[in-house]
MIBA-24420 format. One line per 4 residues: for each residue x, z, y of C-alpha. Coordinates in pm, 1 decimal. Example, Ala and Ser with C-alpha at 12.3 -4.5 7.8 and 13.67 -1.06 7.14 Angstrom:
// MIBA-24420
1230.0 780.0 -450.0  1367.0 714.0 -106.0
This chain:
// MIBA-24420
-3239.0 -4146.4 5016.0  -3116.8 -4130.8 4636.8  -3071.9 -3774.3 4519.5  -2767.0 -3663.6 4403.5
-2714.0 -3670.6 4024.7  -2679.0 -3297.5 3854.2  -2362.3 -3291.3 3614.2  -2458.2 -3076.0 3317.9
-2219.9 -2786.2 3309.9  -2015.8 -2761.5 2959.1  -1811.7 -2516.6 2761.2  -1604.9 -2614.5 2493.5
-1565.3 -2410.3 2151.7  -1349.5 -2489.6 1872.7  -1275.0 -2284.7 1543.5  -1021.3 -2281.4 1216.8
-1134.4 -2038.2 946.5  -738.9 -2021.9 861.5  -419.1 -2115.9 1029.9  -164.1 -2104.9 782.4
125.0 -2203.2 948.8  28.0 -2058.0 1308.5  28.5 -2419.1 1463.7  -358.9 -2397.7 1530.7
-366.0 -2821.7 1516.1  -660.4 -2833.7 1395.1  -831.7 -2637.6 1693.9  -618.0 -2899.3 1911.7
-801.2 -3171.5 1682.4  -1128.1 -3053.2 1757.4  -1068.4 -2964.0 2156.0  -916.4 -3325.0 2239.2
-1247.6 -3487.3 2054.0  -1484.8 -3288.5 2195.6  -1315.8 -3355.3 2554.2  -1305.4 -3666.0 2506.5
-1714.8 -3698.7 2443.4  -1747.9 -3446.4 2767.8  -1588.4 -3728.2 2936.1  -1809.2 -4011.8 2801.6
-2094.2 -3847.4 2852.2  -2002.4 -3686.1 3220.2  -2024.4 -3374.0 3155.8  -1768.2 -3100.0 3337.7
-1612.3 -2866.8 3184.6  -1633.8 -2498.5 3292.9  -1442.6 -2358.7 3015.3  -1301.0 -2380.6 2664.3
-1280.1 -2117.6 2394.5  -1153.9 -2085.2 2091.7  -1081.5 -1881.6 1742.4  -838.0 -1970.7 1543.3
-801.8 -1841.4 1201.6  -1126.5 -1695.4 1216.4  -1377.4 -1757.0 942.5  -1776.2 -1800.5 1094.6
-1896.7 -1665.5 774.7  -1726.2 -1333.8 725.4  -1922.1 -1170.1 970.2  -1599.2 -1022.2 1189.5
-1585.8 -1028.5 1554.0  -1544.4 -1394.5 1707.1  -1451.2 -1318.9 2093.3  -1457.2 -1680.1 2134.9
-1830.0 -1691.8 2006.2  -1890.5 -1402.5 2219.2  -1820.8 -1528.6 2521.3  -2002.8 -1887.2 2439.2
-2312.9 -1689.0 2398.0  -2264.3 -1460.8 2724.1  -2246.8 -1799.4 2906.3  -2576.4 -1920.2 2746.6
-2781.5 -1610.5 2828.0  -2672.3 -1554.8 3210.0  -2761.7 -1967.6 3214.6  -2361.8 -2053.5 3319.6
-2374.0 -2377.1 3067.4  -2603.9 -2663.0 2991.0  -2470.4 -2725.5 2709.0  -2228.4 -2646.9 2439.5
-1981.4 -2886.0 2258.3  -1859.8 -2820.0 1932.0  -1693.1 -3076.9 1684.8  -1948.9 -3004.6 1419.5
-2198.5 -2716.4 1405.9  -2021.0 -2559.4 1099.5  -1770.2 -2456.5 1362.5  -2015.1 -2277.9 1537.8
-2180.8 -2122.1 1309.6  -2229.5 -2053.1 877.8  -2499.6 -1831.4 871.7  -2830.3 -1931.0 916.4
-2883.6 -1588.6 1087.7  -2658.4 -1657.1 1369.5  -2855.5 -2020.5 1389.2  -3164.0 -1790.6 1424.5
-2978.6 -1642.0 1710.2  -2833.9 -1887.5 1846.7  -3150.8 -2066.7 1882.6  -3367.2 -1791.0 2062.1
-3103.2 -1804.3 2281.4  -3104.3 -2150.3 2380.0  -3488.4 -2171.0 2397.8  -3479.6 -1910.9 2658.1
-3222.8 -2080.6 2881.4  -3281.6 -2436.6 2810.1  -2941.5 -2502.2 2658.7  -2836.3 -2803.0 2410.9
-2562.8 -2830.7 2136.9  -2362.4 -3150.4 2139.4  -2179.0 -3177.6 1854.0  -1933.5 -3521.0 1823.8
-2090.1 -3601.3 1506.4  -2446.6 -3622.4 1676.1  -2632.6 -3374.9 1924.5  -2864.9 -3094.9 1871.3
-3148.7 -2996.1 2070.0  -3219.3 -2660.9 1972.6  -3510.9 -2642.9 2234.0  -3749.0 -2891.7 1931.8
-3904.7 -2819.0 1641.2  -3704.2 -3126.3 1506.2  -3422.8 -3040.3 1642.3  -3393.1 -2684.2 1520.3
-3494.1 -2817.6 1167.3  -3196.9 -3037.5 1171.5  -2995.0 -2747.4 1248.7  -3070.5 -2522.1 953.5
-3040.8 -2757.1 730.8  -2679.8 -2828.5 884.1  -2626.0 -2464.0 844.0  -2757.9 -2456.7 495.3
-2560.7 -2725.0 376.9  -2256.1 -2517.8 550.2  -2331.2 -2218.3 371.8  -2367.6 -2390.7 34.1
-2020.9 -2522.8 121.4  -1872.3 -2164.3 153.8  -2053.0 -2038.4 -139.6  -1867.2 -2357.3 -328.6
-1583.8 -2293.7 -151.4  -1520.4 -1914.3 -270.0  -1646.0 -1961.8 -647.6  -1329.9 -2226.7 -628.1
-1104.6 -1972.8 -501.9  -1212.7 -1748.0 -712.6  -1129.3 -1941.2 -984.2  -812.0 -2078.3 -909.9
-744.7 -1684.0 -831.8  -865.8 -1612.1 -1191.7  -673.2 -1908.4 -1310.0  -330.6 -1858.8 -1158.8
-336.0 -1477.7 -1272.4  -396.4 -1551.2 -1628.5  -115.5 -1791.2 -1599.4  97.7 -1532.7 -1433.2
178.6 -1713.7 -1142.2  289.7 -1534.2 -803.7  50.1 -1490.9 -506.3  251.4 -1653.2 -222.0
196.4 -1447.9 138.2  278.7 -1566.1 498.6  585.0 -1319.9 454.4  815.3 -1352.5 172.7
790.2 -1021.2 -97.9  1028.2 -769.0 -35.6  1291.0 -833.1 -320.0  1249.8 -1179.4 -398.2
1392.0 -1449.7 -246.1  1170.8 -1749.4 -70.9  1047.7 -1926.2 -364.9  857.9 -1572.6 -471.8
1006.5 -1589.6 -822.7  1372.6 -1566.1 -772.7  1511.9 -1173.9 -712.1  1706.2 -1109.0 -371.4
2060.3 -1021.8 -460.0  2067.4 -760.8 -218.5  1727.7 -612.0 -192.1  1641.5 -687.8 -569.4
1930.0 -414.2 -616.8  1790.3 -224.5 -311.6  1474.3 -193.4 -544.2  1604.7 -93.0 -881.6
1836.8 184.5 -673.5  1511.0 322.0 -537.2  1352.0 368.9 -863.9  1640.9 552.8 -1019.3
1657.1 773.3 -687.0  1268.4 868.8 -715.7  1331.2 946.0 -1087.3  1661.3 1170.7 -956.8
1366.4 1316.0 -719.6  1452.3 1114.0 -396.0  1196.1 1090.3 -106.6  1062.3 830.7 18.0
1107.9 905.0 361.0  1525.2 959.0 242.5  1490.7 592.6 104.1  1367.5 408.2 420.0
1625.2 625.3 593.0  1861.0 422.0 375.7  1724.1 102.5 382.9  1727.2 145.2 768.7
2067.6 228.3 763.8  2161.5 -86.1 573.2  1986.5 -336.6 733.4  1752.1 -454.0 534.2
1471.1 -620.5 703.2  1099.9 -564.4 643.0  879.4 -836.4 462.4  751.8 -869.4 853.1
1064.0 -849.3 1005.7  1124.3 -633.8 1358.6  1038.6 -337.5 1214.2  1220.6 -19.7 1043.2
1136.4 123.8 720.4  884.9 414.5 692.7  789.7 605.8 363.9  465.0 395.6 365.2
598.0 55.5 335.9  883.7 186.5 76.9  592.5 319.7 -92.4  402.4 -18.9 -63.4
696.3 -208.7 -239.0  761.9 65.4 -529.1  401.4 111.8 -607.7  324.7 -293.6 -600.4
326.1 -419.0 -983.5  532.4 -734.8 -839.6  874.1 -554.6 -866.4  802.6 -505.9 -1239.0
671.5 -836.0 -1302.5  342.6 -796.8 -1309.2  31.8 -953.4 -1081.7  -327.5 -710.2 -1064.6
-609.1 -951.5 -1049.9  -966.8 -732.4 -1093.6  -811.1 -405.7 -1148.0  -631.3 -579.3 -1484.3
-242.0 -652.5 -1503.9  -134.6 -935.5 -1570.3  243.5 -1055.4 -1695.9  395.0 -1301.2 -1457.6
626.4 -1567.8 -1453.3  876.2 -1467.0 -1259.3  1154.4 -1250.9 -1287.3  1086.0 -840.6 -1300.8
1329.7 -598.7 -1125.0  1226.3 -357.6 -1289.0  1116.6 -274.3 -1637.7  690.2 -174.3 -1669.5
755.8 134.3 -1758.9  1029.5 246.3 -1494.4  761.1 99.6 -1245.5  462.0 313.2 -1395.6
724.7 649.9 -1416.3  791.3 541.2 -999.8  423.5 496.5 -928.8  304.1 806.2 -1136.3
587.5 1017.4 -935.0  511.9 921.9 -582.4  130.7 939.1 -616.5  177.0 1276.0 -767.7
4.8 1539.0 -505.5  249.2 1827.8 -621.0  573.7 1619.4 -474.6  403.1 1690.8 -86.4
575.1 2008.3 44.2  380.9 2250.4 207.4  291.4 2226.2 606.2  613.8 2343.0 854.2
943.9 2324.2 856.8  1092.7 2134.6 576.9  1312.9 2374.3 408.9  1471.4 2405.3 21.4
1231.5 2655.1 -117.0  915.8 2614.2 68.8  652.9 2512.1 -170.3  844.0 2613.7 -479.5
969.6 3039.8 -372.0  643.7 3252.6 -365.0  532.3 3570.6 -187.7  474.0 3834.1 -421.3
76.5 3786.9 -321.6  112.2 3465.1 -568.2  115.5 3224.1 -278.6  398.5 2927.5 -199.5
619.6 3047.9 124.1  633.3 2769.0 379.7  900.5 2705.8 608.8  899.7 2799.8 925.5
1128.9 2925.8 1271.5  1244.4 3249.6 1406.2  1169.9 3274.9 1825.7  1579.5 3173.7 1840.4
1519.6 2897.1 1626.3  1636.9 3038.9 1310.3  1445.6 2870.4 948.7  1257.5 3166.1 776.7
988.0 3146.8 486.1  698.1 3332.7 521.3  350.8 3340.5 289.5  71.4 3076.6 351.9
-183.2 3382.3 407.9  -47.7 3535.2 644.5  243.9 3385.4 887.8  329.5 3652.8 1059.0
505.0 3809.3 768.7  279.4 4134.9 755.0  74.7 4328.5 578.1  271.2 4326.0 232.1
319.0 3929.0 274.4  696.6 3826.6 252.4  817.1 3657.3 625.2  1255.4 3624.4 581.3
1544.2 3476.2 721.4  1582.7 3129.7 519.6  1971.7 3094.0 488.9  2079.9 3402.5 300.2
1787.5 3316.7 56.0  1886.8 2970.0 38.9  2247.0 3044.5 -16.5  2206.6 3247.2 -290.5
2011.0 3000.1 -505.3  2196.0 2735.2 -418.4  2531.6 2963.7 -551.8  2316.7 3062.9 -878.4
2277.7 2684.8 -923.6  2568.1 2547.1 -842.1  2723.4 2795.4 -1083.6  2480.7 2679.9 -1391.5
2571.8 2307.9 -1359.4  2925.1 2395.0 -1339.8  2895.3 2585.9 -1697.6  3090.6 2475.7 -1983.5
2758.4 2383.4 -2150.1  2581.2 2248.4 -1831.0  2632.3 1930.7 -2044.3  2321.4 2057.2 -2240.3
2083.3 2019.5 -2026.7  2092.1 1659.6 -2055.8  2135.6 1580.0 -2399.6  2018.8 1882.0 -2590.7
1811.7 1897.6 -2855.8  1475.5 1907.3 -2689.4  1557.6 1586.6 -2456.2  1314.3 1314.9 -2591.4
1448.0 954.1 -2677.5  1390.3 767.3 -2416.2  1406.4 403.5 -2545.9  1199.3 523.2 -2808.8
891.1 647.4 -2616.3  890.4 284.9 -2437.1  903.1 147.8 -2760.6  637.2 392.7 -2873.6
407.2 286.8 -2561.5  465.6 -85.8 -2574.9  337.0 -31.2 -2974.3  17.4 168.4 -2874.6
-77.0 -67.2 -2593.9  -63.3 -337.0 -2807.6  -289.6 -197.2 -3058.1  -496.4 -152.0 -2811.1
-499.2 -544.4 -2728.4  -580.7 -619.9 -3057.1  -869.9 -386.3 -3106.6  -1050.2 -529.3 -2812.0
-989.0 -899.2 -2967.7  -1059.5 -766.3 -3342.9  -1366.4 -643.5 -3155.9  -1502.7 -963.3 -2974.8
-1455.2 -1139.8 -3310.1  -1664.6 -883.1 -3504.5  -1378.4 -774.2 -3771.7  -1405.6 -417.6 -3550.1
-1723.7 -261.9 -3466.8  -1809.4 -116.3 -3138.4  -1826.7 274.6 -3264.2  -1445.5 128.4 -3412.3
-1378.2 45.2 -3110.6  -1451.4 380.0 -2914.2  -1302.1 587.4 -3182.6  -948.5 390.0 -3216.3
-948.1 378.6 -2813.1  -996.1 712.1 -2798.2  -688.6 781.6 -3067.2  -472.4 565.9 -2884.2
-530.6 712.9 -2497.0  -463.0 1057.0 -2665.5  -131.5 919.4 -2796.6  -71.6 766.0 -2481.9
-123.4 1072.0 -2242.4  148.6 1233.2 -2508.5  398.3 959.9 -2471.9  351.1 967.3 -2040.9
424.7 1301.4 -2076.2  747.4 1280.3 -2248.5  855.6 1023.5 -2050.8  741.9 1170.5 -1720.9
1036.3 1496.8 -1892.0  1288.0 1244.1 -1968.8  1254.1 1084.4 -1621.3  1316.9 1426.7 -1486.7
1603.8 1449.3 -1678.8  1757.9 1224.8 -1434.6  1776.2 1460.1 -1147.9  2064.2 1677.4 -1284.4
2242.7 1320.0 -1423.8  2504.5 1330.2 -1068.7  2589.3 1676.5 -1077.8  2643.1 1753.1 -1434.7
2859.5 1418.1 -1477.2  3076.4 1495.7 -1138.9  3439.6 1625.5 -1119.3  3343.4 1836.9 -804.8
2994.2 2033.2 -864.5  2936.6 2163.7 -488.9  3044.3 1787.8 -336.0  2812.6 1623.7 -541.6
2558.9 1881.3 -398.5  2588.8 1866.9 -54.6  2596.3 1445.7 -77.6  2214.7 1470.3 -230.2
1950.0 1499.2 64.8  1723.0 1768.6 86.7  1457.8 1611.8 -153.3  1724.4 1544.8 -419.8
1839.1 1936.1 -387.5  1443.6 2070.8 -439.6  1394.6 1876.9 -736.8  1705.4 1997.6 -927.8
1532.0 2395.8 -797.7  1225.1 2298.7 -917.1  1352.6 2121.6 -1277.6  1632.5 2452.1 -1298.5
1404.7 2741.9 -1210.2  1068.2 2887.3 -1211.5  886.3 3243.3 -1073.4  1123.4 3223.1 -786.6
1000.5 3510.4 -536.4  1059.3 3612.7 -252.1  1060.0 4013.5 -184.3  1030.4 4173.8 170.4
1431.9 4271.9 244.4  1341.7 4657.0 346.0  1342.9 4731.9 727.5  1688.0 4786.5 864.9
1879.1 4586.0 600.5  2168.6 4419.3 742.8  2290.0 4308.9 412.1  2140.3 4031.0 146.8
2014.6 4199.8 -180.3  1975.2 3990.4 -469.6  1756.0 4155.1 -634.1  1506.1 4074.7 -365.6
1511.6 3711.5 -481.6  1438.3 3774.9 -843.9  1359.7 3405.9 -1074.6  1359.5 3268.9 -1393.7
1536.5 2976.9 -1548.0  1292.4 2724.4 -1664.9  1344.9 2665.1 -2059.4  1458.7 2341.5 -2168.9
């Protein structure tokens, strides 16, 4: 009686590092070749596992690879079939782990390009050599990619992603007629005091698609678009900005102003109910007030130090306070001399400031080049850089002041200031008050007081 031949159990493993199109064609070709090998050898395929779009050299978790190791450890397979060893492992540390596991269970590794018997010293030697070659190729590939990225950055070529960049057409360089305009308007709105959330609401209302599609805009995604140097025709590489070859949606100075504004911690209002004066008005103790609600849902202002409003700290209904402050603002903006707020003698010339910033940055670049050529010493470079940066700080401060004055434009230039005020969202209304007023203090209205007393809300106008 002839003993029945034992059929070897095989697990097929395939992997592709980067699947640009999402088609999985590479792993499909690997699987077909591995299945052919199994048929020729008489292996019985018990499982086929795939890690698509996952690199073996980054150390990231590969679920298919881990499942193969689990099958090996449990001796549920006799052979692991792969297209090539670098599809299975690309690091010597991983290979040593596989060798240890295979030695314990007697599992072999079969490749389309040739078998590896990891149970023998010769097989282990060949495996280590192949893994070393694979690792060397990873390093060479990484070096080539870094060099290509550096060259692309220097040439100003755009970074091409799987998803189209918001504001541009599919070629990554031509401004989108609708989205590009939306980005420019959003930058102007930020300068006028708008919040990222209000812009997200507008983009959702206008049915503008997010870069990934199928999602709604949120303040984080709007922020990522507006702080991306791409919209200013720039690209960042290793912390440095390079001029791109595509059409910018806004100029560099506008983009830098937006970045300064949206990253300013002072823009974040205090926690609590978002109200007109939360984080702007103060309690008599000097702490900013936060917005809250009364038992009946009425908005209130309360001192941060004592939310209950007792012990000398303020706690009062918001509506009459808001009406008083809004009335004062509208009176000021409706006055005959209101346009002086936009064009008085203290207003910086925005174009002049930006021209000066360009000149100073050019001077810095020349200093660095002269230092490399040896015509400027290190000490001269250090001193010149220090002076130039001090000038830039002053110019940026003046530019920020000029940008904030854009907050008042829609109101002062309107034929109906009250209607223009009501058309502003809460963020812009808060920006107007913060620009015009300082030292708004909320005093306790007094026991039993049912009529509003303006003397309980003293304030000072800012000097423009």
